[in-house]
Structure formats: C-alpha cells, structure tokens
All heavy atoms as a GROMACS GRO file, in nm:
protein
  568
    1MET      N    1   2.688   7.981   8.839
    1MET     CA    2   2.572   7.925   8.777
    1MET      C    3   2.618   7.833   8.656
    1MET      O    4   2.691   7.888   8.577
    1MET     CB    5   2.487   8.038   8.741
    1MET     CG    6   2.351   7.984   8.684
    1MET     SD    7   2.255   8.110   8.623
    1MET     CE    8   2.127   8.116   8.740
    2SER      N    9   2.577   7.714   8.672
    2SER     CA   10   2.623   7.622   8.571
    2SER      C   11   2.501   7.590   8.480
    2SER      O   12   2.391   7.553   8.532
    2SER     CB   13   2.673   7.499   8.641
    2SER     OG   14   2.660   7.378   8.570
    3THR      N   15   2.517   7.597   8.358
    3THR     CA   16   2.408   7.559   8.264
    3THR      C   17   2.448   7.436   8.191
    3THR      O   18   2.562   7.420   8.140
    3THR     CB   19   2.385   7.669   8.162
    3THR    OG1   20   2.501   7.688   8.094
    3THR    CG2   21   2.340   7.788   8.229
    4ALA      N   22   2.364   7.339   8.193
    4ALA     CA   23   2.391   7.210   8.118
    4ALA      C   24   2.336   7.227   7.975
    4ALA      O   25   2.224   7.272   7.963
    4ALA     CB   26   2.317   7.094   8.186
    5THR      N   27   2.416   7.182   7.890
    5THR     CA   28   2.378   7.191   7.753
    5THR      C   29   2.350   7.044   7.710
    5THR      O   30   2.416   6.946   7.746
    5THR     CB   31   2.490   7.246   7.667
    5THR    OG1   32   2.605   7.164   7.673
    5THR    CG2   33   2.515   7.392   7.700
    6ASP      N   34   2.246   7.027   7.624
    6ASP     CA   35   2.218   6.898   7.570
    6ASP      C   36   2.326   6.863   7.472
    6ASP      O   37   2.376   6.940   7.392
    6ASP     CB   38   2.083   6.894   7.499
    6ASP     CG   39   1.968   6.914   7.601
    6ASP    OD1   40   1.989   6.870   7.715
    6ASP    OD2   41   1.872   6.978   7.560
    7PRO      N   42   2.378   6.728   7.480
    7PRO     CA   43   2.481   6.698   7.388
    7PRO      C   44   2.421   6.680   7.248
    7PRO      O   45   2.290   6.647   7.236
    7PRO     CB   46   2.527   6.564   7.444
    7PRO     CG   47   2.411   6.520   7.536
    7PRO     CD   48   2.341   6.634   7.583
    8GLN      N   49   2.496   6.705   7.145
    8GLN     CA   50   2.452   6.690   7.016
    8GLN      C   51   2.413   6.533   6.988
    8GLN      O   52   2.492   6.461   7.026
    8GLN     CB   53   2.552   6.739   6.914
    8GLN     CG   54   2.586   6.880   6.921
    8GLN     CD   55   2.464   6.964   6.875
    8GLN    OE1   56   2.390   6.927   6.790
    8GLN    NE2   57   2.447   7.083   6.939
    9PRO      N   58   2.310   6.508   6.924
    9PRO     CA   59   2.290   6.374   6.889
    9PRO      C   60   2.400   6.307   6.800
    9PRO      O   61   2.430   6.378   6.716
    9PRO     CB   62   2.148   6.368   6.801
    9PRO     CG   63   2.143   6.510   6.765
    9PRO     CD   64   2.213   6.602   6.855
   10GLN      N   65   2.434   6.191   6.833
   10GLN     CA   66   2.538   6.129   6.766
   10GLN      C   67   2.484   6.052   6.639
   10GLN      O   68   2.385   5.984   6.645
   10GLN     CB   69   2.604   6.018   6.857
   10GLN     CG   70   2.669   6.075   6.984
   10GLN     CD   71   2.799   6.146   6.939
   10GLN    OE1   72   2.857   6.114   6.848
   10GLN    NE2   73   2.823   6.253   7.027
   11THR      N   74   2.542   6.094   6.529
   11THR     CA   75   2.504   6.017   6.402
   11THR      C   76   2.622   5.940   6.361
   11THR      O   77   2.738   5.970   6.391
   11THR     CB   78   2.480   6.127   6.286
   11THR    OG1   79   2.596   6.206   6.278
   11THR    CG2   80   2.359   6.211   6.323
   12PRO      N   81   2.591   5.821   6.311
   12PRO     CA   82   2.698   5.730   6.269
   12PRO      C   83   2.786   5.800   6.163
   12PRO      O   84   2.720   5.865   6.073
   12PRO     CB   85   2.626   5.609   6.217
   12PRO     CG   86   2.493   5.640   6.195
   12PRO     CD   87   2.457   5.761   6.281
   13GLN      N   88   2.914   5.788   6.169
   13GLN     CA   89   2.994   5.844   6.069
   13GLN      C   90   2.979   5.776   5.939
   13GLN      O   91   2.986   5.656   5.937
   13GLN     CB   92   3.146   5.844   6.121
   13GLN     CG   93   3.179   5.936   6.243
   13GLN     CD   94   3.320   5.923   6.278
   13GLN    OE1   95   3.400   5.851   6.211
   13GLN    NE2   96   3.350   6.008   6.369
   14GLN      N   97   2.972   5.854   5.836
   14GLN     CA   98   2.960   5.791   5.707
   14GLN      C   99   3.094   5.771   5.654
   14GLN      O  100   3.176   5.847   5.655
   14GLN     CB  101   2.874   5.879   5.612
   14GLN     CG  102   2.736   5.893   5.653
   14GLN     CD  103   2.665   5.986   5.553
   14GLN    OE1  104   2.730   6.047   5.467
   14GLN    NE2  105   2.528   5.996   5.581
   15GLN      N  106   3.125   5.650   5.601
   15GLN     CA  107   3.247   5.625   5.536
   15GLN      C  108   3.257   5.683   5.398
   15GLN      O  109   3.154   5.686   5.326
   15GLN     CB  110   3.262   5.464   5.528
   15GLN     CG  111   3.270   5.398   5.659
   15GLN     CD  112   3.291   5.250   5.640
   15GLN    OE1  113   3.292   5.202   5.532
   15GLN    NE2  114   3.314   5.187   5.751
   16PRO      N  115   3.367   5.734   5.362
   16PRO     CA  116   3.370   5.796   5.238
   16PRO      C  117   3.359   5.694   5.131
   16PRO      O  118   3.395   5.574   5.146
   16PRO     CB  119   3.521   5.856   5.246
   16PRO     CG  120   3.592   5.779   5.344
   16PRO     CD  121   3.488   5.736   5.442
   17PRO      N  122   3.307   5.722   5.014
   17PRO     CA  123   3.283   5.633   4.905
   17PRO      C  124   3.422   5.578   4.855
   17PRO      O  125   3.516   5.642   4.851
   17PRO     CB  126   3.219   5.710   4.797
   17PRO     CG  127   3.251   5.849   4.827
   17PRO     CD  128   3.263   5.862   4.975
   18ARG      N  129   3.423   5.442   4.835
   18ARG     CA  130   3.549   5.382   4.790
   18ARG      C  131   3.575   5.423   4.647
   18ARG      O  132   3.483   5.428   4.563
   18ARG     CB  133   3.538   5.231   4.797
   18ARG     CG  134   3.514   5.188   4.941
   18ARG     CD  135   3.485   5.042   4.949
   18ARG     NE  136   3.618   4.966   4.917
   18ARG     CZ  137   3.626   4.835   4.905
   18ARG    NH1  138   3.515   4.772   4.919
   18ARG    NH2  139   3.740   4.778   4.877
   19PRO      N  140   3.702   5.445   4.618
   19PRO     CA  141   3.729   5.490   4.470
   19PRO      C  142   3.703   5.360   4.378
   19PRO      O  143   3.716   5.251   4.423
   19PRO     CB  144   3.877   5.525   4.483
   19PRO     CG  145   3.928   5.465   4.605
   19PRO     CD  146   3.815   5.443   4.701
   20PRO      N  147   3.665   5.381   4.265
   20PRO     CA  148   3.651   5.268   4.172
   20PRO      C  149   3.781   5.190   4.155
   20PRO      O  150   3.880   5.246   4.154
   20PRO     CB  151   3.610   5.334   4.039
   20PRO     CG  152   3.651   5.470   4.047
   20PRO     CD  153   3.652   5.512   4.192
   21GLN      N  154   3.763   5.060   4.142
   21GLN     CA  155   3.878   4.974   4.120
   21GLN      C  156   3.940   4.994   3.985
   21GLN      O  157   3.859   5.000   3.884
   21GLN     CB  158   3.840   4.824   4.145
   21GLN     CG  159   3.781   4.801   4.288
   21GLN     CD  160   3.842   4.684   4.351
   21GLN    OE1  161   3.916   4.610   4.293
   21GLN    NE2  162   3.815   4.660   4.471
   22PRO      N  163   4.065   5.004   3.980
   22PRO     CA  164   4.126   5.016   3.841
   22PRO      C  165   4.102   4.898   3.762
   22PRO      O  166   4.090   4.779   3.803
   22PRO     CB  167   4.277   5.037   3.884
   22PRO     CG  168   4.291   4.966   4.011
   22PRO     CD  169   4.168   4.972   4.088
   23ALA      N  170   4.102   4.917   3.628
   23ALA     CA  171   4.066   4.815   3.540
   23ALA      C  172   4.204   4.734   3.523
   23ALA      O  173   4.306   4.759   3.585
   23ALA     CB  174   4.048   4.877   3.392
   24THR      N  175   4.196   4.624   3.458
   24THR     CA  176   4.318   4.535   3.449
   24THR      C  177   4.422   4.613   3.380
   24THR      O  178   4.401   4.676   3.279
   24THR     CB  179   4.273   4.406   3.372
   24THR    OG1  180   4.156   4.351   3.436
   24THR    CG2  181   4.388   4.300   3.358
   25ASP      N  182   4.541   4.600   3.427
   25ASP     CA  183   4.656   4.656   3.370
   25ASP      C  184   4.685   4.607   3.234
   25ASP      O  185   4.698   4.477   3.215
   25ASP     CB  186   4.774   4.631   3.466
   25ASP     CG  187   4.902   4.702   3.409
   25ASP    OD1  188   4.887   4.794   3.332
   25ASP    OD2  189   5.010   4.668   3.454
   26PRO      N  190   4.694   4.687   3.120
   26PRO     CA  191   4.713   4.638   2.990
   26PRO      C  192   4.839   4.567   2.971
   26PRO      O  193   4.858   4.464   2.894
   26PRO     CB  194   4.718   4.763   2.897
   26PRO     CG  195   4.666   4.870   2.994
   26PRO     CD  196   4.679   4.832   3.130
   27LEU      N  197   4.949   4.599   3.046
   27LEU     CA  198   5.077   4.530   3.036
   27LEU      C  199   5.067   4.382   3.093
   27LEU      O  200   5.118   4.280   3.034
   27LEU     CB  201   5.187   4.608   3.110
   27LEU     CG  202   5.322   4.552   3.112
   27LEU    CD1  203   5.377   4.544   2.959
   27LEU    CD2  204   5.420   4.637   3.192
   28LEU      N  205   4.987   4.374   3.200
   28LEU     CA  206   4.968   4.236   3.257
   28LEU      C  207   4.888   4.153   3.166
   28LEU      O  208   4.913   4.042   3.142
   28LEU     CB  209   4.890   4.256   3.389
   28LEU     CG  210   4.855   4.116   3.458
   28LEU    CD1  211   4.969   4.038   3.496
   28LEU    CD2  212   4.766   4.148   3.579
   29THR      N  213   4.786   4.212   3.099
   29THR     CA  214   4.707   4.136   2.990
   29THR      C  215   4.787   4.097   2.888
   29THR      O  216   4.773   3.976   2.842
   29THR     CB  217   4.598   4.221   2.947
   29THR    OG1  218   4.517   4.267   3.061
   29THR    CG2  219   4.507   4.143   2.852
   30LEU      N  220   4.882   4.183   2.833
   30LEU     CA  221   4.976   4.156   2.722
   30LEU      C  222   5.066   4.032   2.755
   30LEU      O  223   5.093   3.946   2.689
   30LEU     CB  224   5.048   4.268   2.676
   30LEU     CG  225   5.148   4.248   2.570
   30LEU    CD1  226   5.076   4.215   2.446
   30LEU    CD2  227   5.235   4.373   2.540
   31CYS      N  228   5.121   4.036   2.879
   31CYS     CA  229   5.214   3.939   2.919
   31CYS      C  230   5.141   3.804   2.931
   31CYS      O  231   5.190   3.705   2.896
   31CYS     CB  232   5.271   3.969   3.060
   31CYS     SG  233   5.390   4.100   3.048
   32LEU      N  234   5.013   3.807   2.978
   32LEU     CA  235   4.934   3.677   2.995
   32LEU      C  236   4.903   3.614   2.860
   32LEU      O  237   4.908   3.497   2.835
   32LEU     CB  238   4.806   3.700   3.075
   32LEU     CG  239   4.827   3.723   3.227
   32LEU    CD1  240   4.695   3.763   3.294
   32LEU    CD2  241   4.890   3.609   3.297
   33VAL      N  242   4.872   3.716   2.766
   33VAL     CA  243   4.852   3.658   2.629
   33VAL      C  244   4.964   3.593   2.565
   33VAL      O  245   4.965   3.502   2.507
   33VAL     CB  246   4.798   3.782   2.543
   33VAL    CG1  247   4.789   3.737   2.392
   33VAL    CG2  248   4.641   3.808   2.588
   34ILE      N  249   5.085   3.665   2.578
   34ILE     CA  250   5.212   3.613   2.522
   34ILE      C  251   5.252   3.478   2.585
   34ILE      O  252   5.279   3.391   2.512
   34ILE     CB  253   5.332   3.718   2.538
   34ILE    CG1  254   5.296   3.844   2.463
   34ILE    CG2  255   5.456   3.655   2.519
   34ILE    CD1  256   5.392   3.953   2.473
   35VAL      N  257   5.236   3.461   2.714
   35VAL     CA  258   5.262   3.340   2.781
   35VAL      C  259   5.171   3.226   2.734
   35VAL      O  260   5.213   3.124   2.704
   35VAL     CB  261   5.269   3.351   2.933
   35VAL    CG1  262   5.260   3.220   2.998
   35VAL    CG2  263   5.380   3.443   2.990
   36GLY      N  264   5.045   3.269   2.716
   36GLY     CA  265   4.942   3.166   2.673
   36GLY      C  266   4.980   3.120   2.533
   36GLY      O  267   4.972   2.997   2.508
   37VAL      N  268   5.010   3.205   2.446
   37VAL     CA  269   5.048   3.177   2.313
   37VAL      C  270   5.170   3.087   2.310
   37VAL      O  271   5.181   2.985   2.233
   37VAL     CB  272   5.058   3.294   2.224
   37VAL    CG1  273   5.130   3.270   2.089
   37VAL    CG2  274   4.931   3.368   2.199
   38LEU      N  275   5.273   3.123   2.384
   38LEU     CA  276   5.399   3.044   2.389
   38LEU      C  277   5.370   2.899   2.441
   38LEU      O  278   5.427   2.798   2.395
   38LEU     CB  279   5.502   3.108   2.470
   38LEU     CG  280   5.559   3.237   2.414
   38LEU    CD1  281   5.653   3.308   2.506
   38LEU    CD2  282   5.645   3.205   2.285
   39VAL      N  283   5.284   2.892   2.540
   39VAL     CA  284   5.250   2.761   2.600
   39VAL      C  285   5.185   2.670   2.499
   39VAL      O  286   5.203   2.559   2.469
   39VAL     CB  287   5.176   2.772   2.728
   39VAL    CG1  288   5.105   2.633   2.766
   39VAL    CG2  289   5.263   2.822   2.836
   40LEU      N  290   5.080   2.732   2.422
   40LEU     CA  291   5.007   2.657   2.321
   40LEU      C  292   5.106   2.625   2.201
   40LEU      O  293   5.091   2.511   2.155
   40LEU     CB  294   4.888   2.749   2.266
   40LEU     CG  295   4.773   2.754   2.373
   40LEU    CD1  296   4.667   2.854   2.318
   40LEU    CD2  297   4.714   2.629   2.406
   41ALA      N  298   5.193   2.709   2.173
   41ALA     CA  299   5.281   2.669   2.062
   41ALA      C  300   5.373   2.564   2.097
   41ALA      O  301   5.406   2.476   2.016
   41ALA     CB  302   5.360   2.789   2.016
   42THR      N  303   5.419   2.563   2.215
   42THR     CA  304   5.511   2.463   2.272
   42THR      C  305   5.428   2.322   2.273
   42THR      O  306   5.487   2.218   2.233
   42THR     CB  307   5.564   2.487   2.410
   42THR    OG1  308   5.628   2.616   2.399
   42THR    CG2  309   5.654   2.389   2.469
   43ALA      N  310   5.306   2.323   2.327
   43ALA     CA  311   5.226   2.195   2.325
   43ALA      C  312   5.206   2.149   2.190
   43ALA      O  313   5.209   2.041   2.165
   43ALA     CB  314   5.090   2.234   2.399
   44GLY      N  315   5.174   2.244   2.091
   44GLY     CA  316   5.152   2.195   1.956
   44GLY      C  317   5.283   2.142   1.889
   44GLY      O  318   5.277   2.029   1.820
   45TYR      N  319   5.395   2.203   1.922
   45TYR     CA  320   5.523   2.154   1.870
   45TYR      C  321   5.550   2.007   1.926
   45TYR      O  322   5.590   1.907   1.858
   45TYR     CB  323   5.635   2.233   1.908
   45TYR     CG  324   5.770   2.174   1.880
   45TYR    CD1  325   5.819   2.149   1.755
   45TYR    CD2  326   5.840   2.122   1.988
   45TYR    CE1  327   5.938   2.090   1.729
   45TYR    CE2  328   5.967   2.066   1.976
   45TYR     CZ  329   6.011   2.047   1.833
   45TYR     OH  330   6.130   1.980   1.824
   46MET      N  331   5.521   1.991   2.056
   46MET     CA  332   5.549   1.861   2.126
   46MET      C  333   5.449   1.752   2.066
   46MET      O  334   5.497   1.633   2.046
   46MET     CB  335   5.514   1.870   2.272
   46MET     CG  336   5.630   1.956   2.349
   46MET     SD  337   5.792   1.890   2.332
   46MET     CE  338   5.783   1.747   2.437
   47CYS      N  339   5.327   1.791   2.039
   47CYS     CA  340   5.231   1.695   1.979
   47CYS      C  341   5.283   1.646   1.833
   47CYS      O  342   5.262   1.534   1.793
   47CYS     CB  343   5.097   1.748   1.970
   47CYS     SG  344   5.018   1.753   2.134
   48LEU      N  345   5.337   1.745   1.762
   48LEU     CA  346   5.377   1.714   1.624
   48LEU      C  347   5.503   1.639   1.624
   48LEU      O  348   5.532   1.551   1.539
   48LEU     CB  349   5.382   1.847   1.538
   48LEU     CG  350   5.254   1.912   1.511
   48LEU    CD1  351   5.283   2.039   1.438
   48LEU    CD2  352   5.166   1.827   1.424
   49ALA      N  353   5.604   1.677   1.704
   49ALA     CA  354   5.735   1.624   1.708
   49ALA      C  355   5.736   1.485   1.784
   49ALA      O  356   5.820   1.396   1.740
   49ALA     CB  357   5.830   1.711   1.767
   50HIS      N  358   5.650   1.477   1.877
   50HIS     CA  359   5.646   1.348   1.953
   50HIS      C  360   5.506   1.286   1.969
   50HIS      O  361   5.435   1.323   2.062
   50HIS     CB  362   5.708   1.367   2.092
   50HIS     CG  363   5.836   1.433   2.086
   50HIS    ND1  364   5.947   1.356   2.064
   50HIS    CD2  365   5.884   1.562   2.117
   50HIS    CE1  366   6.065   1.442   2.069
   50HIS    NE2  367   6.027   1.560   2.096
   51PRO      N  368   5.453   1.225   1.861
   51PRO     CA  369   5.308   1.190   1.866
   51PRO      C  370   5.285   1.098   1.990
   51PRO      O  371   5.156   1.092   2.030
   51PRO     CB  372   5.288   1.104   1.740
   51PRO     CG  373   5.404   1.138   1.650
   51PRO     CD  374   5.523   1.186   1.748
   52SER      N  375   5.373   1.030   2.048
   52SER     CA  376   5.336   0.947   2.167
   52SER      C  377   5.300   1.024   2.287
   52SER      O  378   5.245   0.976   2.374
   52SER     CB  379   5.463   0.854   2.194
   52SER     OG  380   5.576   0.936   2.230
   53LEU      N  381   5.328   1.162   2.284
   53LEU     CA  382   5.306   1.241   2.388
   53LEU      C  383   5.156   1.318   2.375
   53LEU      O  384   5.122   1.394   2.465
   53LEU     CB  385   5.411   1.350   2.416
   53LEU     CG  386   5.547   1.304   2.467
   53LEU    CD1  387   5.653   1.413   2.473
   53LEU    CD2  388   5.529   1.228   2.593
   54THR      N  389   5.098   1.289   2.273
   54THR     CA  390   4.976   1.372   2.249
   54THR      C  391   4.873   1.335   2.351
   54THR      O  392   4.806   1.429   2.398
   54THR     CB  393   4.914   1.316   2.104
   54THR    OG1  394   5.013   1.351   2.006
   54THR    CG2  395   4.789   1.393   2.080
   55GLY      N  396   4.856   1.210   2.391
   55GLY     CA  397   4.757   1.173   2.494
   55GLY      C  398   4.789   1.246   2.633
   55GLY      O  399   4.696   1.317   2.688
   56PRO      N  400   4.911   1.234   2.684
   56PRO     CA  401   4.937   1.303   2.815
   56PRO      C  402   4.923   1.453   2.798
   56PRO      O  403   4.877   1.518   2.896
   56PRO     CB  404   5.080   1.266   2.844
   56PRO     CG  405   5.097   1.131   2.772
   56PRO     CD  406   5.017   1.142   2.641
   57ILE      N  407   4.967   1.508   2.687
   57ILE     CA  408   4.956   1.660   2.675
   57ILE      C  409   4.806   1.698   2.680
   57ILE      O  410   4.781   1.804   2.736
   57ILE     CB  411   5.032   1.702   2.551
   57ILE    CG1  412   5.182   1.690   2.575
   57ILE    CG2  413   4.999   1.848   2.525
   57ILE    CD1  414   5.257   1.722   2.441
   58ALA      N  415   4.727   1.624   2.609
   58ALA     CA  416   4.578   1.662   2.603
   58ALA      C  417   4.519   1.648   2.752
   58ALA      O  418   4.435   1.731   2.785
   58ALA     CB  419   4.519   1.562   2.506
   59THR      N  420   4.563   1.554   2.818
   59THR     CA  421   4.515   1.536   2.954
   59THR      C  422   4.549   1.648   3.044
   59THR      O  423   4.478   1.702   3.123
   59THR     CB  424   4.560   1.403   3.012
   59THR    OG1  425   4.527   1.292   2.933
   59THR    CG2  426   4.504   1.384   3.162
   60VAL      N  427   4.674   1.691   3.031
   60VAL     CA  428   4.729   1.794   3.115
   60VAL      C  429   4.659   1.926   3.076
   60VAL      O  430   4.615   2.017   3.158
   60VAL     CB  431   4.882   1.809   3.098
   60VAL    CG1  432   4.932   1.940   3.160
   60VAL    CG2  433   4.953   1.691   3.174
   61ALA      N  434   4.625   1.952   2.947
   61ALA     CA  435   4.572   2.069   2.902
   61ALA      C  436   4.436   2.081   2.940
   61ALA      O  437   4.383   2.188   2.975
   61ALA     CB  438   4.573   2.066   2.743
   62THR      N  439   4.356   1.965   2.948
   62THR     CA  440   4.223   1.960   3.003
   62THR      C  441   4.217   2.000   3.151
   62THR      O  442   4.140   2.096   3.180
   62THR     CB  443   4.159   1.821   2.981
   62THR    OG1  444   4.168   1.787   2.843
   62THR    CG2  445   4.020   1.816   3.028
   63VAL      N  446   4.300   1.952   3.229
   63VAL     CA  447   4.308   1.980   3.372
   63VAL      C  448   4.352   2.123   3.394
   63VAL      O  449   4.292   2.203   3.471
   63VAL     CB  450   4.396   1.889   3.445
   63VAL    CG1  451   4.413   1.930   3.589
   63VAL    CG2  452   4.351   1.749   3.448
   64ALA      N  453   4.443   2.168   3.320
   64ALA     CA  454   4.498   2.310   3.321
   64ALA      C  455   4.387   2.407   3.282
   64ALA      O  456   4.376   2.512   3.343
   64ALA     CB  457   4.616   2.330   3.242
   65GLY      N  458   4.309   2.372   3.178
   65GLY     CA  459   4.204   2.465   3.144
   65GLY      C  460   4.090   2.475   3.243
   65GLY      O  461   4.050   2.589   3.280
   66ALA      N  462   4.056   2.369   3.314
   66ALA     CA  463   3.960   2.377   3.420
   66ALA      C  464   4.018   2.450   3.541
   66ALA      O  465   3.946   2.529   3.603
   66ALA     CB  466   3.918   2.234   3.463
   67LEU      N  467   4.154   2.433   3.563
   67LEU     CA  468   4.207   2.507   3.686
   67LEU      C  469   4.214   2.655   3.653
   67LEU      O  470   4.189   2.741   3.738
   67LEU     CB  471   4.348   2.440   3.716
   67LEU     CG  472   4.425   2.507   3.835
   67LEU    CD1  473   4.358   2.477   3.957
   67LEU    CD2  474   4.562   2.452   3.832
   68ALA      N  475   4.252   2.683   3.530
   68ALA     CA  476   4.256   2.834   3.496
   68ALA      C  477   4.115   2.898   3.496
   68ALA      O  478   4.115   3.023   3.551
   68ALA     CB  479   4.322   2.843   3.353
   69ALA      N  480   4.022   2.831   3.459
   69ALA     CA  481   3.878   2.871   3.473
   69ALA      C  482   3.836   2.906   3.614
   69ALA      O  483   3.786   3.008   3.660
   69ALA     CB  484   3.783   2.795   3.398
   70ALA      N  485   3.880   2.808   3.708
   70ALA     CA  486   3.841   2.819   3.849
   70ALA      C  487   3.917   2.930   3.907
   70ALA      O  488   3.858   3.010   3.990
   70ALA     CB  489   3.873   2.689   3.920
   71VAL      N  490   4.037   2.953   3.876
   71VAL     CA  491   4.119   3.069   3.932
   71VAL      C  492   4.060   3.196   3.876
   71VAL      O  493   4.056   3.296   3.957
   71VAL     CB  494   4.266   3.048   3.894
   71VAL    CG1  495   4.351   3.171   3.930
   71VAL    CG2  496   4.323   2.942   3.966
   72GLY      N  497   4.028   3.197   3.754
   72GLY     CA  498   3.972   3.321   3.691
   72GLY      C  499   3.835   3.367   3.762
   72GLY      O  500   3.812   3.480   3.787
   73VAL      N  501   3.757   3.264   3.790
   73VAL     CA  502   3.623   3.298   3.860
   73VAL      C  503   3.646   3.339   4.004
   73VAL      O  504   3.601   3.435   4.051
   73VAL     CB  505   3.534   3.166   3.860
   73VAL    CG1  506   3.417   3.184   3.958
   73VAL    CG2  507   3.481   3.138   3.717
   74ALA      N  508   3.756   3.279   4.066
   74ALA     CA  509   3.791   3.313   4.210
   74ALA      C  510   3.841   3.466   4.210
   74ALA      O  511   3.796   3.537   4.303
   74ALA     CB  512   3.890   3.229   4.262
   75PHE      N  513   3.917   3.496   4.119
   75PHE     CA  514   3.963   3.639   4.115
   75PHE      C  515   3.852   3.739   4.086
   75PHE      O  516   3.842   3.847   4.129
   75PHE     CB  517   4.085   3.658   4.012
   75PHE     CG  518   4.215   3.622   4.067
   75PHE    CD1  519   4.289   3.520   4.008
   75PHE    CD2  520   4.263   3.687   4.181
   75PHE    CE1  521   4.409   3.489   4.057
   75PHE    CE2  522   4.391   3.649   4.231
   75PHE     CZ  523   4.463   3.555   4.163
   76ALA      N  524   3.765   3.700   3.980
   76ALA     CA  525   3.651   3.786   3.955
   76ALA      C  526   3.559   3.801   4.074
   76ALA      O  527   3.515   3.918   4.096
   76ALA     CB  528   3.583   3.726   3.835
   77VAL      N  529   3.524   3.708   4.154
   77VAL     CA  530   3.452   3.722   4.262
   77VAL      C  531   3.515   3.799   4.370
   77VAL      O  532   3.448   3.876   4.444
   77VAL     CB  533   3.411   3.573   4.310
   77VAL    CG1  534   3.339   3.583   4.445
   77VAL    CG2  535   3.316   3.510   4.212
   78ARG      N  536   3.643   3.776   4.391
   78ARG     CA  537   3.706   3.850   4.490
   78ARG      C  538   3.724   4.000   4.465
   78ARG      O  539   3.718   4.076   4.561
   78ARG     CB  540   3.859   3.794   4.500
   78ARG     CG  541   3.935   3.855   4.615
   78ARG     CD  542   4.070   3.770   4.623
   78ARG     NE  543   4.166   3.876   4.681
   78ARG     CZ  544   4.275   3.904   4.622
   78ARG    NH1  545   4.316   3.850   4.513
   78ARG    NH2  546   4.354   3.989   4.674
   79ARG      N  547   3.726   4.042   4.345
   79ARG     CA  548   3.736   4.183   4.310
   79ARG      C  549   3.613   4.258   4.334
   79ARG      O  550   3.607   4.382   4.347
   79ARG     CB  551   3.772   4.206   4.168
   79ARG     CG  552   3.923   4.163   4.141
   79ARG     CD  553   3.960   4.201   4.009
   79ARG     NE  554   3.976   4.347   4.013
   79ARG     CZ  555   4.058   4.413   3.920
   79ARG    NH1  556   4.136   4.346   3.839
   79ARG    NH2  557   4.076   4.541   3.930
   80ARG      N  558   3.487   4.193   4.346
   80ARG     CA  559   3.368   4.259   4.363
   80ARG      C  560   3.348   4.300   4.503
   80ARG      O  561   3.383   4.261   4.593
   80ARG     CB  562   3.249   4.167   4.322
   80ARG     CG  563   3.252   4.155   4.167
   80ARG     CD  564   3.138   4.088   4.125
   80ARG     NE  565   3.141   4.083   3.983
   80ARG     CZ  566   3.046   4.031   3.913
   80ARG    NH1  567   2.934   3.974   3.960
   80ARG    NH2  568   3.051   4.022   3.779
   0.00000   0.00000   0.00000
C-alpha cells in the first residue's frame, strides 16, 4: 500500500543579511591626505619659484579638482 504525501510548499529561500560595509580605512585616508598636501605644496612652490607656470598649473588644478570630485562621487554611489 502506497501513500502519497503532499509535498511541502516551497518558500523562496531568504538570503542572509549582508554584513555592513566597513568604514574607510584610516591608513588609506591618512595616505590620501599626505599625498594631497604634498601635491599642493609642490604646486605652490612651482608657482612661487616659476611665475610663468602659474597659469598652466591653475588650469591643471581646476581640471584635476573636477576629475577628483567625479571619481569621489562614482565611488560613493558604487558603495551603496
């Protein structure tokens, strides 16, 4: 005698909650700050020591600032 059993209703498997993303590494932040300060100090020295380079340095700094902002926004959106 064979008895048929009703199969258990299938429920979608719940995915385990994702662990919170780690905060920015303090060492990485420190390195970025040090590099930023060194680049600004070098640009300042070049402007003082070579006044003819002030225009091109300002142009490059403007473009670099916009590019850095765009990259920062891209990383911030990607982490969410």
